[in-house]
N, C-alpha and C positions, 0 to 999 in steps of 0.2 A: 150917435147911432151905433147900435150893437154890431151890425154887419161889418162896418169898417174896422172896429176893434178886432173882430174875429179874423178878418182878412190879414191884418198885420201880425196877429198872433200865429196864425197858420203859415204865413209866408216864411217865418223863421229866417229872416235876412235875405230871402230871395225876392228881389224887386220885380222880376218878371211874373212871379206868381201873383203878387199884389196887383200888378198892372192888369193881368188877365182877369182877375176877379172884378176890378173896377170896370173893365170892358163889359163884363156880364151885366153889371148894374146899369152902365150907360146904354146898352142895347135895350134893356127893360124900360128905361126912361125915354128912349128915343135918341138914336145916335146923332141925327141931324141937329136936334135942339141942343144936345150936350156939346157937340162940336162948335156950334155957333157961339154958345156962352163961354166956351173955353178959348175962343179965338183961334180955332184950328179947323182945317178942312176935314170933312168927314173921312176922307181917305187917310189923312194923317192920324186921325183919332184911332181908326181901325188898326193901323200899323203900330202905333205906340202902345195900344192896349191888347195886342194880340198875344202877348206872353213870349214872343220870339225876340223881343228887344228889351233892353233895360232903359226905361225912360228916365229923363232927368227929373230931379226933385221939383223943379219949377213947373214942369209939365204935369206932374202928379198933383201939385197944388192947384193948378188951373182946372184940371178935371174934377177934383174933389169939390172945388168951389162951384163949378158948373153943375154938379150934381146936387147942389144945395146942402153940402155937408162941410164940416170943419174937422181938422185934425187937432186933437188935444194930447200933447205929449204927457206921458205919465212915467214917473221914475220906476225903474225896475228894482224890486227888493234885492238886498244883498244875496249874492249867489245866483242871480238870474242871468 
């Protein structure tokens, strides 16, 4: 999905930015449903994806999966 690629490109190493962007997507899809599929409470999902915290990679993977998406690592060209 192009949106996820853009999020991580724009985040420029800022995990909180990426988490906040995922939170926007989660709200659009329905926070309760995403939280349930990610095995998190709705309140925890809001906190994790607020942009005020740096979520763990395991949590990011759960949320991405709950959103029906996958992360595909891509090598950065030399000088990147």
